[in-house]
Structures are given as C-alpha cells and as structure tokens.
Backbone as JSON Lines, residues from 0, in Angstrom:
{"i":0,"aa":"M","n":[0.76,-1.07,0.42],"ca":[-0.12,-0.19,0.46],"c":[1.15,1.43,-0.24]}
{"i":1,"aa":"A","n":[0.72,1.91,-0.6],"ca":[1.35,3.65,-1.18],"c":[1.31,4.38,0.0]}
{"i":2,"aa":"T","n":[1.68,5.18,0.65],"ca":[1.44,5.94,1.63],"c":[1.59,7.37,0.86]}
{"i":3,"aa":"Q","n":[0.64,8.35,1.6],"ca":[0.19,9.49,1.13],"c":[0.63,10.78,1.78]}
{"i":4,"aa":"R","n":[1.11,11.68,1.08],"ca":[1.67,12.38,1.83],"c":[0.31,14.04,1.99]}
{"i":5,"aa":"H","n":[1.02,14.37,2.6],"ca":[0.0,15.7,1.82],"c":[0.88,16.95,2.35]}
{"i":6,"aa":"V","n":[1.16,17.69,1.49],"ca":[1.93,18.97,1.65],"c":[1.42,20.12,1.88]}
{"i":7,"aa":"Q","n":[1.05,21.13,2.53],"ca":[0.44,22.09,2.56],"c":[1.48,23.17,2.4]}
{"i":8,"aa":"V","n":[1.01,24.01,1.57],"ca":[2.32,25.42,0.83],"c":[0.89,26.26,1.37]}
{"i":9,"aa":"S","n":[1.53,27.41,2.13],"ca":[1.27,28.37,2.09],"c":[1.61,29.77,1.63]}
{"i":10,"aa":"Y","n":[1.46,30.79,0.73],"ca":[1.65,32.17,0.39],"c":[1.86,33.0,1.31]}
{"i":11,"aa":"Y","n":[2.99,33.75,1.72],"ca":[3.0,34.49,2.19],"c":[3.64,35.91,1.57]}
{"i":12,"aa":"G","n":[3.56,35.88,0.42],"ca":[3.99,37.07,-0.51],"c":[3.55,38.28,-0.13]}
{"i":13,"aa":"D","n":[2.18,38.6,0.09],"ca":[1.77,39.93,0.55],"c":[1.89,40.43,2.49]}
{"i":14,"aa":"K","n":[2.5,39.12,3.22],"ca":[2.84,39.26,4.21],"c":[3.86,39.88,4.21]}
{"i":15,"aa":"F","n":[4.93,39.0,3.02],"ca":[6.39,39.37,2.89],"c":[6.45,40.75,2.39]}
{"i":16,"aa":"A","n":[5.9,41.25,1.51],"ca":[6.1,42.63,0.92],"c":[5.73,43.79,1.95]}
{"i":17,"aa":"Q","n":[4.37,43.77,2.8],"ca":[4.23,44.34,3.84],"c":[5.39,44.36,4.95]}
{"i":18,"aa":"L","n":[5.89,43.42,5.27],"ca":[6.9,43.36,6.14],"c":[8.5,44.01,5.41]}
{"i":19,"aa":"V","n":[8.61,44.3,4.05],"ca":[9.59,44.86,3.17],"c":[9.12,46.33,3.56]}
{"i":20,"aa":"D","n":[7.8,46.35,3.39],"ca":[7.76,47.96,3.32],"c":[7.74,48.88,5.02]}
{"i":21,"aa":"E","n":[7.29,47.8,5.39],"ca":[7.5,48.24,6.8],"c":[9.06,48.48,7.16]}
{"i":22,"aa":"Y","n":[9.58,47.77,7.3],"ca":[11.35,47.82,8.09],"c":[12.29,48.12,6.57]}
{"i":23,"aa":"K","n":[11.79,49.04,5.35],"ca":[12.71,49.87,4.4],"c":[13.29,50.94,5.19]}
{"i":24,"aa":"D","n":[12.34,51.75,6.11],"ca":[12.8,52.58,6.25],"c":[14.02,52.61,7.59]}
{"i":25,"aa":"P","n":[13.81,51.64,8.37],"ca":[14.53,51.69,9.28],"c":[16.24,50.96,8.65]}
{"i":26,"aa":"A","n":[15.96,49.91,7.33],"ca":[17.13,49.82,7.34],"c":[18.05,51.16,6.28]}
{"i":27,"aa":"L","n":[17.26,51.45,5.48],"ca":[17.83,52.85,4.94],"c":[18.14,53.77,5.92]}
{"i":28,"aa":"F","n":[17.91,54.4,6.88],"ca":[18.54,54.63,8.28],"c":[19.4,54.74,8.69]}
{"i":29,"aa":"A","n":[19.6,52.54,8.6],"ca":[20.98,52.45,9.54],"c":[21.73,52.52,8.11]}
{"i":30,"aa":"M","n":[22.1,52.36,7.02],"ca":[22.6,52.69,6.38],"c":[23.52,54.15,6.09]}
{"i":31,"aa":"G","n":[22.28,55.0,6.39],"ca":[22.56,56.59,6.11],"c":[23.7,56.42,7.4]}
{"i":32,"aa":"G","n":[23.18,56.13,8.51],"ca":[23.98,55.84,10.12],"c":[25.21,55.66,9.64]}
{"i":33,"aa":"I","n":[25.64,54.7,8.9],"ca":[27.01,53.93,8.74],"c":[27.93,54.98,7.61]}
{"i":34,"aa":"V","n":[27.35,55.31,6.9],"ca":[27.9,56.24,6.19],"c":[27.91,58.16,6.69]}
{"i":35,"aa":"S","n":[27.35,58.36,7.67],"ca":[27.45,59.54,8.41],"c":[28.4,59.09,9.28]}
{"i":36,"aa":"R","n":[28.86,58.42,9.74],"ca":[29.97,58.25,10.85],"c":[31.14,58.51,10.21]}
{"i":37,"aa":"E","n":[31.29,57.41,8.71],"ca":[32.33,57.37,8.25],"c":[33.08,58.64,7.91]}
{"i":38,"aa":"A","n":[32.05,59.87,7.34],"ca":[32.42,60.76,6.54],"c":[32.36,61.75,8.43]}
{"i":39,"aa":"V","n":[32.02,61.77,9.16],"ca":[32.14,62.55,10.14],"c":[33.38,62.15,10.99]}
{"i":40,"aa":"R","n":[33.8,60.69,10.77],"ca":[35.52,60.5,10.81],"c":[36.34,60.94,9.8]}
{"i":41,"aa":"R","n":[36.53,61.35,8.34],"ca":[37.2,61.65,8.1],"c":[36.58,63.32,7.56]}
{"i":42,"aa":"A","n":[35.86,63.84,7.91],"ca":[35.52,65.56,8.1],"c":[36.67,66.53,8.6]}
{"i":43,"aa":"P","n":[37.14,67.28,8.23],"ca":[38.49,68.24,9.32],"c":[37.51,68.96,9.99]}
{"i":44,"aa":"T","n":[38.18,69.03,11.67],"ca":[37.26,68.87,12.16],"c":[37.12,70.85,12.77]}
{"i":45,"aa":"G","n":[38.51,71.14,12.49],"ca":[38.72,73.0,12.09],"c":[38.18,73.5,13.51]}
{"i":46,"aa":"R","n":[38.18,74.56,13.91],"ca":[38.59,75.26,15.05],"c":[36.89,74.92,15.94]}
{"i":47,"aa":"T","n":[35.96,75.05,15.15],"ca":[34.58,74.99,16.26],"c":[33.99,74.14,15.81]}
{"i":48,"aa":"G","n":[34.45,72.56,15.12],"ca":[33.61,71.93,15.13],"c":[32.69,71.85,14.41]}
{"i":49,"aa":"N","n":[32.13,72.7,14.05],"ca":[31.16,72.99,13.46],"c":[30.4,71.87,12.03]}
{"i":50,"aa":"L","n":[30.93,71.83,11.23],"ca":[30.99,71.04,10.44],"c":[30.69,69.74,11.14]}
{"i":51,"aa":"V","n":[31.44,69.02,11.73],"ca":[31.17,67.32,11.92],"c":[29.79,67.48,13.02]}
{"i":52,"aa":"K","n":[29.28,68.77,13.63],"ca":[28.38,68.56,14.29],"c":[26.84,68.89,13.62]}
{"i":53,"aa":"S","n":[27.22,69.19,12.17],"ca":[25.75,69.41,11.14],"c":[25.99,68.34,10.74]}
{"i":54,"aa":"A","n":[26.23,66.65,10.19],"ca":[25.55,66.27,10.06],"c":[24.47,65.28,10.25]}
{"i":55,"aa":"Y","n":[23.95,65.32,9.09],"ca":[22.46,64.48,9.72],"c":[22.06,63.48,8.58]}
{"i":56,"aa":"I","n":[21.01,62.5,8.87],"ca":[20.48,61.66,7.92],"c":[19.24,61.9,7.84]}
{"i":57,"aa":"A","n":[18.32,61.77,6.8],"ca":[16.81,61.87,6.47],"c":[16.5,60.56,5.77]}
{"i":58,"aa":"T","n":[15.19,60.18,6.45],"ca":[14.69,59.32,4.99],"c":[13.18,59.99,5.61]}
{"i":59,"aa":"R","n":[11.99,59.62,4.77],"ca":[10.94,60.23,4.05],"c":[9.91,59.91,5.75]}
{"i":60,"aa":"K","n":[10.75,59.36,6.68],"ca":[9.82,59.0,7.64],"c":[10.71,59.24,9.45]}
{"i":61,"aa":"R","n":[12.02,59.45,8.97],"ca":[12.79,59.63,10.33],"c":[13.83,61.08,9.73]}
{"i":62,"aa":"T","n":[14.21,61.97,10.59],"ca":[15.31,62.27,10.56],"c":[16.0,62.51,11.68]}
{"i":63,"aa":"N","n":[17.51,63.18,11.84],"ca":[18.05,64.06,12.8],"c":[18.95,65.14,12.66]}
{"i":64,"aa":"Y","n":[17.88,65.75,11.67],"ca":[18.14,67.18,11.31],"c":[18.01,67.93,12.88]}
{"i":65,"aa":"V","n":[19.25,69.01,12.92],"ca":[18.93,69.84,13.95],"c":[18.5,71.27,13.05]}
{"i":66,"aa":"R","n":[17.73,72.44,12.98],"ca":[17.64,73.43,12.7],"c":[18.55,74.2,13.87]}
{"i":67,"aa":"R","n":[19.51,75.05,12.86],"ca":[20.24,76.24,13.56],"c":[20.29,77.31,12.52]}
{"i":68,"aa":"R","n":[20.26,78.56,12.81],"ca":[20.43,80.16,11.91],"c":[21.49,79.78,11.16]}
{"i":69,"aa":"Y","n":[21.12,80.25,9.96],"ca":[22.08,80.46,8.87],"c":[22.59,79.07,8.27]}
{"i":70,"aa":"W","n":[21.72,78.44,8.98],"ca":[22.34,76.79,8.34],"c":[21.74,76.8,7.4]}
{"i":71,"aa":"R","n":[21.94,75.58,6.48],"ca":[21.59,75.04,5.52],"c":[20.16,74.28,5.55]}
{"i":72,"aa":"K","n":[19.05,74.24,5.07],"ca":[17.78,73.74,5.17],"c":[18.23,71.76,5.09]}
{"i":73,"aa":"E","n":[17.23,71.5,5.35],"ca":[17.0,70.03,5.04],"c":[17.28,69.21,3.59]}
{"i":74,"aa":"Q","n":[17.65,68.51,3.3],"ca":[17.63,67.99,1.82],"c":[16.57,66.58,2.34]}
{"i":75,"aa":"M","n":[15.0,66.92,1.59],"ca":[14.2,65.83,1.9],"c":[14.77,65.06,0.83]}
{"i":76,"aa":"P","n":[14.75,63.58,1.55],"ca":[15.34,62.5,0.43],"c":[13.96,61.89,-0.6]}
{"i":77,"aa":"P","n":[15.01,61.37,-1.79],"ca":[13.58,61.1,-3.0],"c":[12.55,59.37,-2.28]}
{"i":78,"aa":"E","n":[11.73,59.16,-2.8],"ca":[10.31,58.31,-2.13],"c":[12.08,57.1,-2.52]}
{"i":79,"aa":"D","n":[11.73,56.56,-1.15],"ca":[12.48,54.39,-0.99],"c":[14.24,55.18,-0.88]}
{"i":80,"aa":"G","n":[14.49,56.35,0.01],"ca":[15.89,56.78,-0.73],"c":[15.9,57.62,0.76]}
{"i":81,"aa":"V","n":[17.97,57.64,1.01],"ca":[18.08,58.26,2.37],"c":[18.79,59.63,1.68]}
{"i":82,"aa":"T","n":[19.3,60.67,2.68],"ca":[19.64,61.53,2.7],"c":[20.89,61.57,3.43]}
{"i":83,"aa":"V","n":[21.84,61.53,3.72],"ca":[23.2,62.21,4.3],"c":[23.64,63.56,3.74]}
{"i":84,"aa":"G","n":[23.97,64.07,5.06],"ca":[24.22,65.61,4.79],"c":[25.1,66.47,5.45]}
{"i":85,"aa":"F","n":[24.97,67.46,5.15],"ca":[25.93,68.6,6.35],"c":[25.63,69.8,6.15]}
{"i":86,"aa":"S","n":[24.37,70.43,7.22],"ca":[24.09,71.55,7.08],"c":[24.9,72.57,7.14]}
{"i":87,"aa":"A","n":[25.81,72.43,7.73],"ca":[27.08,74.02,7.89],"c":[27.15,74.4,6.66]}
{"i":88,"aa":"P","n":[27.08,75.95,6.63],"ca":[27.11,76.6,5.58],"c":[28.31,76.36,4.68]}
{"i":89,"aa":"H","n":[29.43,75.84,5.6],"ca":[30.35,75.91,4.48],"c":[31.06,74.49,4.09]}
{"i":90,"aa":"A","n":[29.85,73.36,4.4],"ca":[30.14,71.93,4.33],"c":[30.99,71.95,2.41]}
{"i":91,"aa":"H","n":[30.0,72.57,1.97],"ca":[29.91,72.18,-0.26],"c":[31.64,72.71,-0.61]}
{"i":92,"aa":"L","n":[31.97,73.86,0.36],"ca":[33.15,74.58,0.27],"c":[34.25,73.25,0.41]}
{"i":93,"aa":"I","n":[34.15,72.54,1.55],"ca":[35.14,71.79,2.02],"c":[35.63,70.57,1.36]}
{"i":94,"aa":"E","n":[34.08,70.13,0.74],"ca":[33.54,68.99,0.43],"c":[34.31,68.88,-1.43]}
{"i":95,"aa":"S","n":[33.61,70.17,-1.86],"ca":[34.26,70.34,-3.81],"c":[34.92,71.37,-3.9]}
{"i":96,"aa":"G","n":[35.38,72.27,-2.64],"ca":[36.29,73.45,-2.73],"c":[35.86,74.75,-3.71]}
{"i":97,"aa":"R","n":[36.42,75.72,-4.18],"ca":[36.22,76.38,-4.87],"c":[37.0,77.1,-5.94]}
{"i":98,"aa":"H","n":[37.11,77.14,-6.89],"ca":[38.66,77.3,-7.69],"c":[38.43,78.76,-8.25]}
{"i":99,"aa":"A","n":[37.56,79.88,-8.03],"ca":[37.21,81.38,-8.25],"c":[38.21,81.95,-6.92]}
{"i":100,"aa":"S","n":[38.54,83.51,-7.78],"ca":[38.58,84.15,-6.69],"c":[38.11,85.9,-7.23]}
{"i":101,"aa":"G","n":[37.51,86.53,-5.98],"ca":[36.81,87.42,-6.51],"c":[36.62,88.57,-5.26]}
{"i":102,"aa":"L","n":[35.63,89.82,-5.61],"ca":[35.64,91.0,-4.59],"c":[34.04,90.76,-4.35]}
{"i":103,"aa":"I","n":[33.88,91.35,-3.4],"ca":[32.53,91.56,-3.13],"c":[32.31,92.77,-2.7]}
{"i":104,"aa":"R","n":[31.4,93.38,-3.13],"ca":[31.3,94.78,-3.19],"c":[29.91,95.05,-2.79]}
{"i":105,"aa":"P","n":[29.31,95.81,-1.62],"ca":[28.22,96.16,-1.32],"c":[27.06,96.72,-2.47]}
{"i":106,"aa":"R","n":[25.96,96.53,-2.23],"ca":[24.73,97.13,-3.17],"c":[24.71,98.5,-2.86]}
{"i":107,"aa":"A","n":[25.07,99.54,-3.6],"ca":[24.84,100.85,-3.57],"c":[23.2,101.26,-3.25]}
{"i":108,"aa":"K","n":[23.37,102.34,-2.2],"ca":[21.92,102.86,-1.73],"c":[21.84,104.15,-2.0]}
{"i":109,"aa":"R","n":[20.69,104.94,-2.75],"ca":[20.59,106.18,-3.22],"c":[20.65,106.95,-1.95]}
{"i":110,"aa":"G","n":[21.77,108.08,-2.03],"ca":[22.24,109.17,-1.19],"c":[22.73,108.6,-0.26]}
{"i":111,"aa":"K","n":[23.05,107.45,0.11],"ca":[23.81,106.99,1.38],"c":[25.18,106.03,0.77]}
{"i":112,"aa":"R","n":[26.15,106.11,2.2],"ca":[27.02,105.39,1.53],"c":[26.78,103.36,1.78]}
{"i":113,"aa":"A","n":[27.05,102.93,1.23],"ca":[26.89,101.23,1.35],"c":[27.88,100.84,2.05]}
{"i":114,"aa":"A","n":[28.01,100.18,2.92],"ca":[29.04,99.55,3.26],"c":[28.68,97.59,3.47]}
{"i":115,"aa":"L","n":[29.38,96.85,3.87],"ca":[29.27,95.37,4.43],"c":[29.36,95.72,5.78]}
{"i":116,"aa":"K","n":[28.89,94.57,6.49],"ca":[29.33,94.3,8.22],"c":[29.43,93.1,8.39]}
{"i":117,"aa":"F","n":[30.8,92.93,8.87],"ca":[31.58,91.52,9.0],"c":[31.5,91.45,10.67]}
{"i":118,"aa":"N","n":[30.8,90.47,11.58],"ca":[31.46,90.85,12.9],"c":[31.28,92.0,13.55]}
{"i":119,"aa":"G","n":[30.82,92.83,13.26],"ca":[30.32,94.15,14.4],"c":[31.19,94.85,13.49]}
{"i":120,"aa":"Q","n":[31.93,95.08,12.34],"ca":[32.69,95.66,11.59],"c":[32.3,96.31,10.38]}
{"i":121,"aa":"Y","n":[32.54,97.51,9.77],"ca":[31.98,97.73,8.39],"c":[33.48,98.15,7.94]}
{"i":122,"aa":"R","n":[33.02,97.53,6.49],"ca":[34.07,97.37,5.5],"c":[33.1,97.93,3.94]}
{"i":123,"aa":"K","n":[34.4,98.45,3.17],"ca":[33.94,98.47,1.67],"c":[33.9,97.62,0.64]}
{"i":124,"aa":"R","n":[34.89,96.81,1.35],"ca":[34.59,95.78,-0.1],"c":[34.89,93.81,1.05]}
{"i":125,"aa":"S","n":[35.42,93.15,0.09],"ca":[34.9,91.98,0.9],"c":[36.11,90.95,-0.21]}
{"i":126,"aa":"S","n":[37.1,90.25,0.01],"ca":[37.47,89.5,-1.11],"c":[37.66,88.17,-0.57]}
{"i":127,"aa":"F","n":[37.61,86.73,-1.6],"ca":[37.61,85.87,-1.15],"c":[38.55,85.23,-1.97]}
{"i":128,"aa":"R","n":[38.89,83.82,-1.68],"ca":[40.22,83.61,-2.76],"c":[39.56,81.95,-3.03]}
{"i":129,"aa":"P","n":[40.55,81.51,-3.93],"ca":[40.45,79.62,-3.95],"c":[40.38,79.2,-2.7]}
{"i":130,"aa":"V","n":[39.55,77.96,-2.64],"ca":[40.05,76.98,-1.97],"c":[39.73,75.33,-1.99]}
{"i":131,"aa":"S","n":[40.89,74.74,-1.63],"ca":[41.34,73.8,-2.17],"c":[40.07,72.5,-1.66]}
{"i":132,"aa":"A","n":[39.79,71.91,-2.57],"ca":[38.67,70.8,-1.61],"c":[39.35,69.61,-0.62]}
{"i":133,"aa":"K","n":[38.58,69.23,-0.04],"ca":[39.3,68.04,1.37],"c":[37.91,67.77,1.23]}
{"i":134,"aa":"P","n":[37.79,66.58,-0.06],"ca":[36.63,65.59,0.05],"c":[36.36,64.46,1.39]}
{"i":135,"aa":"F","n":[35.25,64.37,2.09],"ca":[35.0,63.46,3.05],"c":[33.87,62.41,2.64]}
{"i":136,"aa":"L","n":[32.75,62.88,2.75],"ca":[31.57,62.64,2.24],"c":[31.41,61.51,0.73]}
{"i":137,"aa":"G","n":[32.32,61.88,-0.12],"ca":[32.2,61.01,-1.58],"c":[32.86,59.92,-1.2]}
{"i":138,"aa":"P","n":[34.22,59.89,-0.17],"ca":[34.97,59.21,-0.02],"c":[34.22,58.26,0.8]}
{"i":139,"aa":"A","n":[33.75,58.44,2.1],"ca":[33.25,58.14,3.09],"c":[32.05,56.91,1.71]}
{"i":140,"aa":"I","n":[31.39,57.6,1.23],"ca":[30.24,56.45,0.31],"c":[31.07,55.64,-0.22]}
{"i":141,"aa":"D","n":[32.44,55.58,-0.99],"ca":[32.86,54.83,-1.51],"c":[33.75,53.62,-0.72]}
{"i":142,"aa":"A","n":[33.7,54.1,0.68],"ca":[34.56,53.19,1.36],"c":[33.58,52.36,2.03]}
{"i":143,"aa":"T","n":[32.37,52.25,2.48],"ca":[31.3,51.91,3.09],"c":[30.16,51.08,2.46]}
{"i":144,"aa":"K","n":[30.33,51.22,0.95],"ca":[29.63,50.32,0.06],"c":[29.25,48.96,0.29]}
{"i":145,"aa":"D","n":[29.71,47.94,0.92],"ca":[29.59,46.43,1.48],"c":[29.04,46.71,3.01]}
{"i":146,"aa":"T","n":[29.23,47.74,3.59],"ca":[29.07,47.86,5.18],"c":[27.4,48.08,4.66]}
{"i":147,"aa":"M","n":[26.64,48.75,4.0],"ca":[25.84,49.81,3.89],"c":[24.85,48.18,3.7]}
{"i":148,"aa":"V","n":[25.23,47.36,2.61],"ca":[24.26,46.38,1.81],"c":[24.23,45.51,3.53]}
{"i":149,"aa":"N","n":[25.56,45.37,3.61],"ca":[25.17,44.07,4.92],"c":[24.42,44.66,5.81]}
{"i":150,"aa":"E","n":[24.4,45.95,6.58],"ca":[23.46,46.19,7.5],"c":[21.96,46.68,7.0]}
{"i":151,"aa":"A","n":[21.92,46.66,5.92],"ca":[20.41,46.96,5.09],"c":[20.07,45.16,5.78]}
{"i":152,"aa":"A","n":[20.26,44.48,5.03],"ca":[20.31,43.02,5.21],"c":[20.07,42.64,6.54]}
{"i":153,"aa":"K","n":[20.63,42.47,7.24],"ca":[20.8,42.8,8.51],"c":[19.15,43.06,9.27]}
{"i":154,"aa":"V","n":[19.06,44.34,8.98],"ca":[18.02,45.03,9.63],"c":[16.39,44.74,8.52]}
{"i":155,"aa":"L","n":[16.81,44.4,7.76],"ca":[15.36,43.63,6.93],"c":[15.37,42.04,6.98]}
{"i":156,"aa":"R","n":[16.64,41.03,7.82],"ca":[16.42,39.7,8.37],"c":[15.42,40.02,9.31]}
{"i":157,"aa":"N","n":[16.12,40.77,10.29],"ca":[15.28,40.95,11.62],"c":[13.86,41.03,11.53]}
{"i":158,"aa":"G","n":[13.34,42.31,11.16],"ca":[12.25,42.24,11.03],"c":[11.27,41.35,10.15]}
{"i":159,"aa":"L","n":[12.05,40.84,9.21],"ca":[11.1,39.57,8.65],"c":[11.21,38.41,9.89]}
{"i":160,"aa":"E","n":[12.16,37.43,10.17],"ca":[12.22,37.25,11.04],"c":[11.26,36.99,12.24]}
{"i":161,"aa":"G","n":[10.8,38.38,12.58],"ca":[10.13,38.81,13.64],"c":[8.49,38.58,13.02]}
{"i":162,"aa":"G","n":[8.3,39.05,11.87],"ca":[7.24,39.38,11.65],"c":[6.31,38.12,10.72]}
{"i":163,"aa":"M","n":[7.43,37.35,10.2],"ca":[6.93,35.95,9.74],"c":[6.35,34.71,10.5]}
{"i":164,"aa":"P","n":[4.79,34.32,10.12],"ca":[4.15,33.08,10.79],"c":[5.59,32.06,10.84]}
{"i":165,"aa":"K","n":[5.38,31.23,11.82],"ca":[6.65,30.61,12.22],"c":[6.11,29.32,10.9]}
{"i":166,"aa":"V","n":[6.66,27.75,10.81],"ca":[6.85,26.97,10.17],"c":[6.59,25.83,11.02]}
{"i":167,"aa":"R","n":[5.47,24.88,10.98],"ca":[5.57,23.64,11.9],"c":[6.09,22.46,11.32]}
{"i":168,"aa":"R","n":[6.91,21.8,11.91],"ca":[7.24,21.1,11.02],"c":[6.83,19.26,11.88]}
C-alpha cells in the first residue's frame, strides 16, 4: 500500500511585501548612519567643529536634522531613499572646494554710502580666494558600500524573522 503525503503550501507574498515595506525605512536609516559615521570621521574638525556637528540623516519617516540659524535647510530624500548631509554653511566648500577668487562689493543705496558688515565691523569690500577641496562625504560613500548593504540586509532580516509566521514541522 502506498503512503500518501499531504503537503500544505502557504503563500506569504503579501505579508512578506508588507514587512519589507514596513522595515525599509529603518534599513535605509541604518545605511545612512554607517555613511554618516564614516564621513564625520573623515571630515576636518576645524576650530569650532561645526562641520562635524552639522551631519544629519533623513528618510521620509525619520530624521536627526537639527535646525540652526544661518545653516542650510534639510534636503528631503527621494521616495525609498536616504539623505546623508551636512548643514553647515561651509560644508560644500570643504567637500568640493572653490576654484575662483573675487571681490564682494555692497549694493549702492541712493543718497547713502553702502557698506558690508562683518562681525560688527563695516567694510567697503571683501575678497575671497580659491579653496582646495578636502572631500570627506564622497570617499565615505565609496569606503562603506559593502558595509551599507550588509547593515540593510541585517535590519530587514531581523524584521522579517520577527514578523513572518512560524513554520511547523
């Protein structure tokens, strides 16, 4: 007599997709955290350390951005994406440098002498020079490519293992 075996097959595709959708934001935030830590480690500290303090990570649902006066506004990430940025006003100059030099003159006001005010002092003009680039964010992304993927996989795996129904044997 032949023995019969019954196999019960359950399709968890919808539950799986729901869990991936639920845990993708924490996975993206974890990836951004790895890049941010590496970029902060590589960033020049300077006199005040404002560049390092201005690092932030943002996803559509979560951010650690801190608003400060005169600093850059938070850049919202694309859908299903993460933004790792620095909001210090000089961050772009350090990352990519400035190739030109020039002179800043005040706008002329009718009937009055115009001046620029810097740190409480009035000036007729101000000059700026080229600044060499000291990239820190780009190299951080290149250095953490493999680690980012592993961290995202770990966060997703933990979420899926906790949320999927247990298989009985």
